[in-house]
C-alpha positions in Angstrom: 0.0 0.0 0.0 1.8 3.1 -1.2 1.4 6.2 0.9 2.3 9.8 0.6 3.8 11.0 3.9 4.0 14.6 2.8 0.2 15.1 2.8 -0.5 14.0 6.3 -0.2 17.4 7.8 -2.5 18.9 5.2 -5.0 16.2 5.7 -5.0 16.7 9.5 -5.4 20.5 9.0 -8.5 20.0 6.8 -10.2 17.8 9.3 -9.5 20.2 12.1 -10.7 23.1 10.1 -14.0 21.3 9.4 -14.3 20.0 13.0 -14.4 16.4 11.8 -13.1 13.7 14.0 -11.2 10.7 12.6 -14.0 8.5 13.9 -16.6 10.5 11.9 -14.4 10.4 8.8 -13.8 6.7 9.1 -17.5 6.1 9.3 -18.0 8.2 6.2 -15.5 6.0 4.3 -16.8 2.8 5.8 -13.5 2.1 7.5 -13.9 -0.1 10.5 -11.1 1.4 12.6 -10.8 5.1 13.2 -7.1 4.5 14.0 -6.5 3.7 10.4 -7.6 7.3 9.5 -5.6 8.8 12.4 -2.5 7.1 11.0 -2.8 9.1 7.9 -1.8 12.2 9.9 1.7 10.8 10.0 1.9 8.3 7.2 -0.1 10.3 4.6 -3.2 9.4 2.7 -2.8 6.3 0.6 -2.4 7.1 -3.1 -5.3 4.9 -4.1 -7.6 7.0 -1.8 -6.2 10.4 -2.7 -8.8 11.4 -5.3 -11.8 10.3 -3.2 -10.5 12.1 -0.1 -9.8 15.3 -2.0 -13.3 15.2 -3.5 -14.9 14.7 -0.1 -12.9 17.6 1.4 -13.5 19.9 -1.6 -9.8 20.4 -2.3 -7.5 19.8 -5.3 -6.1 16.4 -5.1 -2.7 17.6 -6.4 -2.6 20.2 -3.6 -3.5 17.6 -1.0 -0.8 15.2 -2.3 2.1 17.7 -2.9 1.0 21.1 -1.6 1.3 22.5 -5.1 -1.3 24.2 -7.2 -4.6 25.7 -6.0 -6.1 24.3 -2.9 -9.8 24.9 -3.8 -11.8 22.6 -6.0 -15.3 23.9 -5.5 -16.5 22.6 -8.9 -15.8 18.9 -8.0 -18.8 16.6 -7.8 -19.6 13.3 -6.1 -22.4 10.9 -7.0 -24.7 9.2 -4.5 -26.3 5.8 -5.0 -29.5 7.3 -6.5 -27.6 9.2 -9.2 -27.8 12.7 -7.7 -24.7 14.8 -8.3 -23.7 16.7 -5.2 -21.1 19.4 -4.8 -18.0 18.1 -3.0 -19.1 19.8 0.2 -21.1 16.8 1.4 -18.7 16.1 4.3 -19.4 19.6 5.6 -23.1 18.8 5.9 -24.3 21.0 3.1 -25.6 18.4 0.5 -26.4 20.9 -2.2 -27.8 19.0 -5.2 -26.5 20.5 -8.4 -27.7 17.8 -10.8 -30.8 16.4 -9.3 -32.8 13.4 -10.6 -35.9 15.4 -9.7 -37.2 18.8 -11.1 -38.4 21.4 -8.7 -41.7 22.9 -10.0 -42.8 26.4 -8.8 -46.4 26.8 -7.5 -48.9 29.2 -8.9 -52.1 30.2 -7.2 -55.1 32.4 -7.5 -54.9 35.4 -5.1 -56.5 38.8 -4.7 -54.9 41.6 -6.8 -54.9 43.8 -3.7 -55.8 42.9 -0.1 -59.5 42.7 0.3 -60.2 43.0 -3.4 -62.7 40.7 -5.1 -60.6 40.7 -8.2 -58.0 38.0 -8.5 -55.1 36.9 -10.6 -52.9 33.9 -11.0 -49.3 34.4 -9.7 -46.3 32.5 -8.5 -46.2 31.5 -4.8 -42.6 31.7 -3.7 -43.3 29.8 -0.5 -44.2 26.5 -2.2 -42.8 24.1 -4.7 -42.9 20.4 -5.5 -40.5 18.0 -7.0 -41.3 15.5 -9.8 -39.0 13.0 -11.4 -36.9 14.4 -14.2 -37.4 11.2 -16.2 -41.2 11.7 -16.2 -41.0 15.2 -17.7 -38.4 14.0 -20.2 -40.6 11.1 -21.3 -43.4 13.6 -22.1 -41.0 15.9 -23.8 -41.8 18.7 -21.4 -39.3 21.6 -21.1 -38.4 21.7 -17.4 -38.7 25.5 -17.4 -42.3 25.3 -18.7 -43.5 23.0 -15.9 -45.5 24.6 -13.0 -47.9 23.4 -10.3 -51.1 24.6 -8.8 -53.9 23.3 -6.5 -57.3 22.1 -7.6 -59.9 24.2 -5.8 -63.5 22.9 -5.7 -65.2 19.7 -6.8 -65.9 20.4 -10.4 -63.3 17.8 -11.5 -64.3 15.2 -8.9 -63.8 12.3 -8.8 -61.0 12.6 -11.4 -59.1 15.4 -9.6 -60.2 15.9 -6.0 -60.4 19.3 -4.3 -57.0 20.1 -2.8 -55.1 18.0 -5.3 -51.9 19.3 -6.8 -51.8 19.5 -10.5 -48.7 19.9 -12.8 -49.0 22.0 -15.9 -47.0 22.2 -19.1 -47.0 25.8 -20.2 -45.4 24.7 -23.4 -48.6 23.1 -24.6 -51.4 25.7 -24.8 -52.9 24.6 -28.1 -56.2 22.8 -27.4 -56.3 19.1 -28.1 -59.9 18.1 -27.7 -60.7 16.3 -24.5 -57.5 17.0 -22.7 -57.3 18.7 -19.3 -56.0 22.2 -19.1 -55.4 25.0 -16.6 -57.1 28.2 -17.6 -57.0 31.7 -16.2 -60.5 33.1 -16.6 -60.8 36.7 -15.5 -58.2 36.1 -12.9 -59.7 32.8 -11.7 -57.7 29.6 -11.9 -59.8 26.8 -13.4 -59.0 23.2 -14.3 -61.2 21.8 -17.1 -61.5 19.5 -20.1 -61.2 21.7 -23.2 -62.5 21.2 -26.7 -62.7 23.4 -29.8 -66.0 24.5 -31.1 -66.6 25.8 -34.7 -66.3 29.6 -34.9 -63.2 29.8 -32.8 -65.1 29.0 -29.7 -64.1 26.7 -26.9 -66.0 24.3 -24.6 -65.1 23.9 -21.0 -66.3 20.6 -19.5 -66.1 19.4 -15.9 -65.6 15.8 -14.9 -68.4 16.4 -12.3 -70.7 17.3 -15.2 -73.8 16.5 -13.1 -73.2 19.6 -11.0 -71.3 21.7 -13.5 -72.8 21.9 -17.0 -70.7 22.5 -20.0 -69.7 26.1 -20.8 -69.2 27.4 -24.3 -67.3 30.7 -24.9 -67.4 32.4 -28.3 -64.5 34.2 -29.7 -65.7 37.6 -28.5 -66.3 36.3 -25.0 -62.9 34.7 -24.8 -61.4 38.2 -25.4 -63.8 40.1 -23.2 -63.4 37.7 -20.2 -59.7 37.4 -20.5 -59.7 33.6 -20.9 -56.2 32.3 -21.3 -55.0 28.8 -21.5 -52.1 28.4 -19.1 -51.1 24.9 -20.2 -51.8 21.2 -20.4 -52.3 19.3 -17.1 -50.1 16.3 -17.3 -50.0 15.1 -13.7 -52.1 15.3 -10.5 -52.1 14.0 -7.0 -55.2 12.9 -5.1 -55.2 13.0 -1.3 -57.7 10.7 0.5 -60.2 12.8 2.3 -59.9 10.9 5.6 -57.8 8.4 7.4 -59.8 5.2 8.0 -60.5 4.3 11.6 -58.9 1.1 12.7 -61.4 -1.2 14.4 -60.9 -3.3 17.5 -58.3 -1.1 19.2 
């Protein structure tokens, strides 16, 4: 086992700077005995571990080995078992995902234009977001930047999409494909409906709960007058059970 004795002092300095014990570092590396890591203080880090140790401590491996070149290596990355690419600060407890396997989608909601106003509009809610698998968006050829989320309000789409469900919307697909579900902004109101084209540049809005919510047809002039705008195609939704079932015989 070839070792580089000259790097031991630099290795010790890094652990001390980060307040990492040899026991903690040994556990991170799946090394059974912390003494083995402690020995690197004097014997140096083994050459076969040099690249891995440098990545974990966010330093240039050449600097760790010889003391030459830049110390910092902030652009280094490490992979976890799930395929996430992290920056090399993981040992410092940061775990900042820079190449996630999920995509974070911003939330949009209907809210009053001004406090107390009856007039609403649909805007981004910076306090909420949701993550969906990147592979799912890619399989539907959805540009990640076009994907947003919102909440279903009301029971017009029950039992397809329940009240309170989260829906994901592709803003890149606003052209109406008959019978597909879309998010619409209608005079500032956020609506989730089946849409179909009607001759004369009109559109039909249909609810899944059509017994309570009859079809609505909007002519071209009404679409303009009522500021009806297709936000995008709804490609995913969640449904939360309304109640937790009671467990009998407890």
